[in-house]
C-alpha atoms as an extended CHARMM CRD file, in Angstrom:
* protein
*
       219  EXT
         1         1  MET       CA            -27.8020000000       70.8480000000      -27.3190000000  PROA      1               0.0000000000
         2         2  SER       CA            -30.6080000000       72.4980000000      -29.3080000000  PROA      2               0.0000000000
         3         3  MET       CA            -34.3100000000       72.0280000000      -28.6140000000  PROA      3               0.0000000000
         4         4  LYS       CA            -34.6720000000       70.6040000000      -32.1210000000  PROA      4               0.0000000000
         5         5  ARG       CA            -32.1650000000       67.8530000000      -31.3480000000  PROA      5               0.0000000000
         6         6  ILE       CA            -33.8730000000       67.0690000000      -28.0380000000  PROA      6               0.0000000000
         7         7  SER       CA            -37.3560000000       66.8840000000      -29.5780000000  PROA      7               0.0000000000
         8         8  LEU       CA            -36.1830000000       64.7340000000      -32.4860000000  PROA      8               0.0000000000
         9         9  ARG       CA            -34.4490000000       62.1940000000      -30.2320000000  PROA      9               0.0000000000
        10        10  ALA       CA            -37.4640000000       62.1500000000      -27.8950000000  PROA      10              0.0000000000
        11        11  GLY       CA            -39.7370000000       61.5520000000      -30.8500000000  PROA      11              0.0000000000
        12        12  LEU       CA            -37.6200000000       58.6320000000      -31.9920000000  PROA      12              0.0000000000
        13        13  MET       CA            -37.4670000000       56.9890000000      -28.5940000000  PROA      13              0.0000000000
        14        14  LEU       CA            -41.1470000000       57.4690000000      -27.7780000000  PROA      14              0.0000000000
        15        15  GLY       CA            -42.5100000000       57.1060000000      -31.2810000000  PROA      15              0.0000000000
        16        16  LEU       CA            -40.4610000000       54.2600000000      -32.6820000000  PROA      16              0.0000000000
        17        17  GLY       CA            -39.8370000000       52.2820000000      -29.5320000000  PROA      17              0.0000000000
        18        18  MET       CA            -36.0750000000       52.0460000000      -28.6510000000  PROA      18              0.0000000000
        19        19  ALA       CA            -32.5700000000       51.8860000000      -30.6110000000  PROA      19              0.0000000000
        20        20  LEU       CA            -28.7890000000       50.9380000000      -31.7520000000  PROA      20              0.0000000000
        21        21  LEU       CA            -25.0450000000       51.2370000000      -32.7070000000  PROA      21              0.0000000000
        22        22  PRO       CA            -22.5720000000       53.8130000000      -34.0960000000  PROA      22              0.0000000000
        23        23  THR       CA            -21.0950000000       53.4580000000      -37.5810000000  PROA      23              0.0000000000
        24        24  ALA       CA            -20.6180000000       55.9170000000      -40.4160000000  PROA      24              0.0000000000
        25        25  GLY       CA            -22.5470000000       55.6980000000      -43.6710000000  PROA      25              0.0000000000
        26        26  GLN       CA            -24.0510000000       57.4840000000      -46.6440000000  PROA      26              0.0000000000
        27        27  SER       CA            -27.2860000000       59.4670000000      -46.5580000000  PROA      27              0.0000000000
        28        28  VAL       CA            -30.2360000000       57.5980000000      -48.0130000000  PROA      28              0.0000000000
        29        29  LEU       CA            -30.9990000000       60.7440000000      -49.9870000000  PROA      29              0.0000000000
        30        30  ALA       CA            -27.5370000000       60.8280000000      -51.5550000000  PROA      30              0.0000000000
        31        31  PRO       CA            -26.6430000000       58.9530000000      -54.7800000000  PROA      31              0.0000000000
        32        32  ALA       CA            -23.8720000000       57.1050000000      -52.9210000000  PROA      32              0.0000000000
        33        33  ALA       CA            -26.5130000000       55.3220000000      -50.8490000000  PROA      33              0.0000000000
        34        34  LEU       CA            -27.9030000000       53.7360000000      -53.9790000000  PROA      34              0.0000000000
        35        35  ALA       CA            -24.5120000000       52.5130000000      -55.1580000000  PROA      35              0.0000000000
        36        36  GLN       CA            -24.3420000000       49.5590000000      -52.7650000000  PROA      36              0.0000000000
        37        37  THR       CA            -23.5680000000       46.0770000000      -54.0510000000  PROA      37              0.0000000000
        38        38  ALA       CA            -26.6350000000       44.2160000000      -55.2980000000  PROA      38              0.0000000000
        39        39  PRO       CA            -27.0510000000       41.8160000000      -52.3370000000  PROA      39              0.0000000000
        40        40  ALA       CA            -26.6990000000       44.5810000000      -49.7370000000  PROA      40              0.0000000000
        41        41  ASN       CA            -28.9990000000       46.8400000000      -51.7230000000  PROA      41              0.0000000000
        42        42  ALA       CA            -31.6320000000       44.1130000000      -51.8970000000  PROA      42              0.0000000000
        43        43  VAL       CA            -31.5670000000       43.7260000000      -48.1160000000  PROA      43              0.0000000000
        44        44  SER       CA            -31.5790000000       47.4550000000      -47.3200000000  PROA      44              0.0000000000
        45        45  GLY       CA            -34.0130000000       48.3910000000      -50.1080000000  PROA      45              0.0000000000
        46        46  PRO       CA            -37.1250000000       48.2780000000      -47.8740000000  PROA      46              0.0000000000
        47        47  VAL       CA            -35.4130000000       50.5830000000      -45.3540000000  PROA      47              0.0000000000
        48        48  GLN       CA            -34.5040000000       53.0040000000      -48.1600000000  PROA      48              0.0000000000
        49        49  GLN       CA            -38.1560000000       53.0410000000      -49.2550000000  PROA      49              0.0000000000
        50        50  LEU       CA            -39.3150000000       53.6710000000      -45.7030000000  PROA      50              0.0000000000
        51        51  TYR       CA            -36.8720000000       56.5330000000      -45.1930000000  PROA      51              0.0000000000
        52        52  ALA       CA            -37.7940000000       58.0730000000      -48.5460000000  PROA      52              0.0000000000
        53        53  ALA       CA            -41.4410000000       58.1370000000      -47.4270000000  PROA      53              0.0000000000
        54        54  LEU       CA            -40.5560000000       59.5940000000      -44.0230000000  PROA      54              0.0000000000
        55        55  GLY       CA            -38.5100000000       62.2880000000      -45.7510000000  PROA      55              0.0000000000
        56        56  LYS       CA            -41.4860000000       63.0670000000      -47.9560000000  PROA      56              0.0000000000
        57        57  ILE       CA            -44.0430000000       63.3760000000      -45.1590000000  PROA      57              0.0000000000
        58        58  GLN       CA            -41.8460000000       65.6880000000      -43.1040000000  PROA      58              0.0000000000
        59        59  THR       CA            -41.6050000000       68.1150000000      -46.0420000000  PROA      59              0.0000000000
        60        60  SER       CA            -45.3290000000       67.8970000000      -46.8190000000  PROA      60              0.0000000000
        61        61  HSD       CA            -48.0190000000       70.1940000000      -45.4910000000  PROA      61              0.0000000000
        62        62  ALA       CA            -50.8250000000       67.8070000000      -46.3850000000  PROA      62              0.0000000000
        63        63  SER       CA            -53.3200000000       66.5480000000      -43.7930000000  PROA      63              0.0000000000
        64        64  PHE       CA            -52.4750000000       63.7890000000      -41.3280000000  PROA      64              0.0000000000
        65        65  ASP       CA            -54.5860000000       61.3090000000      -43.3280000000  PROA      65              0.0000000000
        66        66  GLU       CA            -52.8400000000       62.1990000000      -46.5860000000  PROA      66              0.0000000000
        67        67  ARG       CA            -49.4150000000       61.8210000000      -45.0060000000  PROA      67              0.0000000000
        68        68  ALA       CA            -50.5760000000       58.5260000000      -43.4870000000  PROA      68              0.0000000000
        69        69  LYS       CA            -51.3080000000       57.2180000000      -46.9900000000  PROA      69              0.0000000000
        70        70  ILE       CA            -47.7210000000       57.9760000000      -48.0320000000  PROA      70              0.0000000000
        71        71  ALA       CA            -46.2770000000       56.3590000000      -44.9220000000  PROA      71              0.0000000000
        72        72  GLY       CA            -48.7240000000       53.4560000000      -45.1420000000  PROA      72              0.0000000000
        73        73  ALA       CA            -47.6120000000       52.4380000000      -48.6260000000  PROA      73              0.0000000000
        74        74  ALA       CA            -43.9880000000       52.3530000000      -47.4290000000  PROA      74              0.0000000000
        75        75  VAL       CA            -44.8460000000       50.4440000000      -44.2410000000  PROA      75              0.0000000000
        76        76  ASP       CA            -46.6720000000       47.8080000000      -46.2940000000  PROA      76              0.0000000000
        77        77  GLN       CA            -43.6420000000       47.3880000000      -48.5540000000  PROA      77              0.0000000000
        78        78  ALA       CA            -40.9660000000       47.5330000000      -45.8530000000  PROA      78              0.0000000000
        79        79  PHE       CA            -42.4080000000       45.5370000000      -42.9410000000  PROA      79              0.0000000000
        80        80  ASP       CA            -43.6190000000       42.0200000000      -42.3200000000  PROA      80              0.0000000000
        81        81  LEU       CA            -46.1970000000       43.3720000000      -39.8790000000  PROA      81              0.0000000000
        82        82  ASP       CA            -47.5580000000       39.9320000000      -39.0670000000  PROA      82              0.0000000000
        83        83  ALA       CA            -44.0880000000       38.8670000000      -37.8790000000  PROA      83              0.0000000000
        84        84  VAL       CA            -43.6150000000       42.1180000000      -35.9390000000  PROA      84              0.0000000000
        85        85  LEU       CA            -46.9810000000       41.7050000000      -34.2190000000  PROA      85              0.0000000000
        86        86  ALA       CA            -46.2860000000       38.0410000000      -33.4380000000  PROA      86              0.0000000000
        87        87  ALA       CA            -42.9660000000       38.9940000000      -31.8300000000  PROA      87              0.0000000000
        88        88  SER       CA            -44.6930000000       41.8040000000      -29.9080000000  PROA      88              0.0000000000
        89        89  ILE       CA            -47.2370000000       39.4140000000      -28.4070000000  PROA      89              0.0000000000
        90        90  GLY       CA            -45.2970000000       36.1820000000      -28.0680000000  PROA      90              0.0000000000
        91        91  THR       CA            -46.5120000000       32.5850000000      -28.1970000000  PROA      91              0.0000000000
        92        92  ARG       CA            -50.1070000000       33.5910000000      -27.4150000000  PROA      92              0.0000000000
        93        93  TYR       CA            -50.3660000000       35.1190000000      -30.8900000000  PROA      93              0.0000000000
        94        94  GLN       CA            -50.6200000000       31.7090000000      -32.5370000000  PROA      94              0.0000000000
        95        95  ALA       CA            -53.6850000000       30.8390000000      -30.4410000000  PROA      95              0.0000000000
        96        96  ILE       CA            -55.6730000000       33.8880000000      -31.5950000000  PROA      96              0.0000000000
        97        97  ALA       CA            -58.5370000000       33.0330000000      -33.9620000000  PROA      97              0.0000000000
        98        98  ALA       CA            -57.9410000000       33.8840000000      -37.6310000000  PROA      98              0.0000000000
        99        99  ASP       CA            -60.6810000000       36.5540000000      -37.8080000000  PROA      99              0.0000000000
       100       100  ASP       CA            -59.4970000000       38.2210000000      -34.6000000000  PROA      100             0.0000000000
       101       101  LYS       CA            -55.9140000000       38.0780000000      -35.8290000000  PROA      101             0.0000000000
       102       102  GLN       CA            -56.8330000000       39.9480000000      -39.0100000000  PROA      102             0.0000000000
       103       103  LYS       CA            -58.6660000000       42.6360000000      -37.0350000000  PROA      103             0.0000000000
       104       104  LEU       CA            -55.7460000000       42.9790000000      -34.6510000000  PROA      104             0.0000000000
       105       105  LEU       CA            -53.2570000000       43.1380000000      -37.5140000000  PROA      105             0.0000000000
       106       106  ALA       CA            -55.2710000000       45.9260000000      -39.1780000000  PROA      106             0.0000000000
       107       107  ALA       CA            -55.2850000000       47.9230000000      -35.9180000000  PROA      107             0.0000000000
       108       108  PHE       CA            -51.5480000000       47.3250000000      -35.4780000000  PROA      108             0.0000000000
       109       109  ARG       CA            -50.9070000000       48.5560000000      -39.0300000000  PROA      109             0.0000000000
       110       110  ASP       CA            -52.8410000000       51.7730000000      -38.3500000000  PROA      110             0.0000000000
       111       111  PHE       CA            -50.9140000000       52.1910000000      -35.0930000000  PROA      111             0.0000000000
       112       112  THR       CA            -47.5330000000       51.6950000000      -36.8070000000  PROA      112             0.0000000000
       113       113  ILE       CA            -48.3510000000       54.1980000000      -39.5530000000  PROA      113             0.0000000000
       114       114  ALA       CA            -49.7640000000       56.8150000000      -37.1760000000  PROA      114             0.0000000000
       115       115  ARG       CA            -46.6940000000       56.5230000000      -34.9600000000  PROA      115             0.0000000000
       116       116  TYR       CA            -44.4080000000       57.3100000000      -37.8970000000  PROA      116             0.0000000000
       117       117  VAL       CA            -46.5510000000       60.2130000000      -39.1220000000  PROA      117             0.0000000000
       118       118  SER       CA            -46.5980000000       61.6890000000      -35.6180000000  PROA      118             0.0000000000
       119       119  SER       CA            -42.8310000000       61.2810000000      -35.1600000000  PROA      119             0.0000000000
       120       120  PHE       CA            -41.9100000000       62.8320000000      -38.5170000000  PROA      120             0.0000000000
       121       121  LYS       CA            -44.1070000000       65.8890000000      -38.6550000000  PROA      121             0.0000000000
       122       122  PRO       CA            -43.7330000000       68.5770000000      -41.3330000000  PROA      122             0.0000000000
       123       123  GLY       CA            -40.5990000000       70.5640000000      -40.5940000000  PROA      123             0.0000000000
       124       124  ALA       CA            -39.0670000000       67.8830000000      -38.3490000000  PROA      124             0.0000000000
       125       125  GLY       CA            -35.8250000000       68.1180000000      -40.3020000000  PROA      125             0.0000000000
       126       126  ALA       CA            -34.7770000000       64.5110000000      -39.7620000000  PROA      126             0.0000000000
       127       127  ARG       CA            -31.8810000000       63.2750000000      -41.8710000000  PROA      127             0.0000000000
       128       128  PHE       CA            -31.5130000000       59.5860000000      -42.6450000000  PROA      128             0.0000000000
       129       129  THR       CA            -28.2740000000       57.6620000000      -43.0490000000  PROA      129             0.0000000000
       130       130  ILE       CA            -27.9480000000       53.9950000000      -44.0490000000  PROA      130             0.0000000000
       131       131  THR       CA            -24.6060000000       52.2580000000      -43.5780000000  PROA      131             0.0000000000
       132       132  PRO       CA            -23.4050000000       50.5300000000      -46.7590000000  PROA      132             0.0000000000
       133       133  THR       CA            -22.4910000000       47.2220000000      -45.0980000000  PROA      133             0.0000000000
       134       134  VAL       CA            -25.2180000000       44.7650000000      -44.0950000000  PROA      134             0.0000000000
       135       135  GLU       CA            -24.5490000000       42.8420000000      -40.8890000000  PROA      135             0.0000000000
       136       136  ASN       CA            -25.2810000000       39.1630000000      -40.3050000000  PROA      136             0.0000000000
       137       137  SER       CA            -27.7920000000       38.5310000000      -37.5290000000  PROA      137             0.0000000000
       138       138  PRO       CA            -27.1530000000       35.8400000000      -34.8900000000  PROA      138             0.0000000000
       139       139  VAL       CA            -30.5970000000       34.4670000000      -35.8260000000  PROA      139             0.0000000000
       140       140  GLY       CA            -30.1530000000       32.1460000000      -38.7910000000  PROA      140             0.0000000000
       141       141  GLY       CA            -30.4590000000       33.7780000000      -42.1870000000  PROA      141             0.0000000000
       142       142  ASN       CA            -31.5330000000       37.1860000000      -40.9430000000  PROA      142             0.0000000000
       143       143  LYS       CA            -29.6070000000       40.3830000000      -41.6610000000  PROA      143             0.0000000000
       144       144  ILE       CA            -29.2460000000       43.7060000000      -39.8570000000  PROA      144             0.0000000000
       145       145  VAL       CA            -29.3640000000       47.0600000000      -41.6260000000  PROA      145             0.0000000000
       146       146  ASN       CA            -27.7460000000       49.7700000000      -39.4970000000  PROA      146             0.0000000000
       147       147  THR       CA            -28.8870000000       53.3670000000      -39.8830000000  PROA      147             0.0000000000
       148       148  PHE       CA            -28.9040000000       56.7320000000      -38.1240000000  PROA      148             0.0000000000
       149       149  ILE       CA            -31.6070000000       59.3340000000      -37.8260000000  PROA      149             0.0000000000
       150       150  GLY       CA            -30.2670000000       62.7960000000      -37.0320000000  PROA      150             0.0000000000
       151       151  SER       CA            -30.7150000000       66.4630000000      -37.8410000000  PROA      151             0.0000000000
       152       152  ASP       CA            -28.5180000000       69.2430000000      -39.1950000000  PROA      152             0.0000000000
       153       153  ASP       CA            -26.9770000000       69.8650000000      -35.7730000000  PROA      153             0.0000000000
       154       154  SER       CA            -26.7600000000       66.2380000000      -34.6110000000  PROA      154             0.0000000000
       155       155  MET       CA            -25.2330000000       64.0940000000      -37.3070000000  PROA      155             0.0000000000
       156       156  PRO       CA            -25.0870000000       61.2050000000      -37.7070000000  PROA      156             0.0000000000
       157       157  GLY       CA            -27.7490000000       61.0600000000      -34.9830000000  PROA      157             0.0000000000
       158       158  THR       CA            -29.5180000000       58.2900000000      -33.1180000000  PROA      158             0.0000000000
       159       159  PRO       CA            -28.6640000000       54.7370000000      -34.2390000000  PROA      159             0.0000000000
       160       160  VAL       CA            -31.6580000000       52.7300000000      -35.4470000000  PROA      160             0.0000000000
       161       161  SER       CA            -31.1800000000       49.1910000000      -36.8060000000  PROA      161             0.0000000000
       162       162  TYR       CA            -33.5660000000       46.9060000000      -38.6350000000  PROA      162             0.0000000000
       163       163  ILE       CA            -33.7670000000       43.1190000000      -38.4530000000  PROA      163             0.0000000000
       164       164  MET       CA            -34.4220000000       41.8760000000      -41.9880000000  PROA      164             0.0000000000
       165       165  HSD       CA            -35.8990000000       38.4800000000      -42.8970000000  PROA      165             0.0000000000
       166       166  GLN       CA            -36.1780000000       37.0770000000      -46.3970000000  PROA      166             0.0000000000
       167       167  GLY       CA            -39.5460000000       35.5430000000      -47.2080000000  PROA      167             0.0000000000
       168       168  ALA       CA            -41.7100000000       34.9180000000      -50.2450000000  PROA      168             0.0000000000
       169       169  SER       CA            -42.0720000000       38.6750000000      -50.8160000000  PROA      169             0.0000000000
       170       170  GLY       CA            -38.3680000000       39.4000000000      -50.4500000000  PROA      170             0.0000000000
       171       171  TRP       CA            -36.5760000000       41.0800000000      -47.5710000000  PROA      171             0.0000000000
       172       172  ARG       CA            -38.8320000000       42.6440000000      -44.9400000000  PROA      172             0.0000000000
       173       173  ILE       CA            -38.3310000000       44.3040000000      -41.5440000000  PROA      173             0.0000000000
       174       174  THR       CA            -39.3110000000       42.0860000000      -38.6120000000  PROA      174             0.0000000000
       175       175  ASP       CA            -37.9980000000       44.2070000000      -35.7290000000  PROA      175             0.0000000000
       176       176  VAL       CA            -36.4970000000       47.6150000000      -34.9980000000  PROA      176             0.0000000000
       177       177  LEU       CA            -33.5300000000       47.9970000000      -32.6360000000  PROA      177             0.0000000000
       178       178  LEU       CA            -33.2480000000       51.3700000000      -30.9680000000  PROA      178             0.0000000000
       179       179  ALA       CA            -30.3060000000       53.3950000000      -29.6000000000  PROA      179             0.0000000000
       180       180  GLU       CA            -26.7730000000       52.2880000000      -28.7600000000  PROA      180             0.0000000000
       181       181  SER       CA            -28.1320000000       49.5530000000      -26.4910000000  PROA      181             0.0000000000
       182       182  ARG       CA            -30.0110000000       47.9800000000      -29.4100000000  PROA      182             0.0000000000
       183       183  ILE       CA            -33.2580000000       47.4750000000      -27.5440000000  PROA      183             0.0000000000
       184       184  SER       CA            -35.8050000000       45.4370000000      -29.4800000000  PROA      184             0.0000000000
       185       185  GLN       CA            -38.9750000000       47.4060000000      -30.1680000000  PROA      185             0.0000000000
       186       186  ALA       CA            -41.0160000000       44.1950000000      -30.2790000000  PROA      186             0.0000000000
       187       187  ALA       CA            -39.6350000000       43.0630000000      -26.9250000000  PROA      187             0.0000000000
       188       188  ALA       CA            -40.1950000000       46.5150000000      -25.4240000000  PROA      188             0.0000000000
       189       189  GLN       CA            -43.8920000000       46.5370000000      -26.2300000000  PROA      189             0.0000000000
       190       190  ARG       CA            -44.4600000000       42.8440000000      -25.4620000000  PROA      190             0.0000000000
       191       191  SER       CA            -45.2200000000       43.4000000000      -21.7770000000  PROA      191             0.0000000000
       192       192  ASP       CA            -47.8960000000       46.0030000000      -22.5190000000  PROA      192             0.0000000000
       193       193  PHE       CA            -49.4510000000       43.9530000000      -25.3070000000  PROA      193             0.0000000000
       194       194  ARG       CA            -49.5280000000       40.7680000000      -23.2220000000  PROA      194             0.0000000000
       195       195  SER       CA            -51.0610000000       42.4580000000      -20.1730000000  PROA      195             0.0000000000
       196       196  THR       CA            -53.7270000000       44.1390000000      -22.2890000000  PROA      196             0.0000000000
       197       197  LEU       CA            -54.5750000000       40.8280000000      -23.9780000000  PROA      197             0.0000000000
       198       198  ALA       CA            -54.7700000000       39.1170000000      -20.6060000000  PROA      198             0.0000000000
       199       199  SER       CA            -57.1270000000       41.7200000000      -19.1600000000  PROA      199             0.0000000000
       200       200  GLY       CA            -59.1830000000       42.7400000000      -22.1910000000  PROA      200             0.0000000000
       201       201  GLY       CA            -58.6430000000       40.1080000000      -24.8610000000  PROA      201             0.0000000000
       202       202  VAL       CA            -58.1360000000       40.9390000000      -28.5370000000  PROA      202             0.0000000000
       203       203  SER       CA            -60.8850000000       43.5750000000      -28.4950000000  PROA      203             0.0000000000
       204       204  GLY       CA            -59.1800000000       45.2730000000      -25.5620000000  PROA      204             0.0000000000
       205       205  LEU       CA            -55.8410000000       45.4440000000      -27.3620000000  PROA      205             0.0000000000
       206       206  ILE       CA            -57.5240000000       46.7520000000      -30.5140000000  PROA      206             0.0000000000
       207       207  THR       CA            -59.2060000000       49.4800000000      -28.4540000000  PROA      207             0.0000000000
       208       208  VAL       CA            -55.8790000000       50.5040000000      -26.9320000000  PROA      208             0.0000000000
       209       209  LEU       CA            -54.2280000000       50.6640000000      -30.3660000000  PROA      209             0.0000000000
       210       210  GLU       CA            -57.1220000000       52.7090000000      -31.7530000000  PROA      210             0.0000000000
       211       211  ARG       CA            -56.7840000000       55.1700000000      -28.8740000000  PROA      211             0.0000000000
       212       212  LYS       CA            -53.0890000000       55.5360000000      -29.5990000000  PROA      212             0.0000000000
       213       213  VAL       CA            -53.8240000000       56.2000000000      -33.2660000000  PROA      213             0.0000000000
       214       214  LYS       CA            -56.2700000000       58.9250000000      -32.2810000000  PROA      214             0.0000000000
       215       215  ALA       CA            -53.7250000000       60.4450000000      -29.9030000000  PROA      215             0.0000000000
       216       216  PHE       CA            -51.0290000000       60.4220000000      -32.5990000000  PROA      216             0.0000000000
       217       217  SER       CA            -53.3680000000       62.0620000000      -35.1180000000  PROA      217             0.0000000000
       218       218  ASN       CA            -54.1960000000       64.8500000000      -32.6580000000  PROA      218             0.0000000000
       219       219  ASP       CA            -50.5970000000       65.3910000000      -31.5620000000  PROA      219             0.0000000000
């Protein structure tokens, strides 16, 4: 196994959270990926946009901040970050004051973007595959988009799935499932988020997220 394959998988597991299930599909960069049926394409569209942005930043030699702008636009379009953050904190999220919630959401957005930019550095060589069939989620009305992230010597790569929910703004990602075991990213970070909130409150969690952003930008 090459060092490139090891570093890419490590970056996915540490940077994105955790992951999913094996199925074959078409590369998001290939025309065949865009030839899905309309309903499936509508559900997987946000994931296609996200992967297009990640492909762009890993071939760019712009600064971290400039690459973060590219990733940030895709994150805003692809994710329902409020839902992701709520799932990452649990029931306590609803009790957070509106002003504090907005500050926390802004810090979480910066954290999410920085994590992607750090994981998909220039020259990373990640290749993205989206399976053409959308899966029904056990949670009412939600869908699952199954994908793989690999490299030239490890195709199709690591399975990464996305829980999609349809809201007023269309289909958006509300959780990421990582590796064959399909571990929920939101559930994985819930323990850390809850303990930080319990010990340091909202300001404490914001500080932790800001530190992580700084670490990602210096990585």
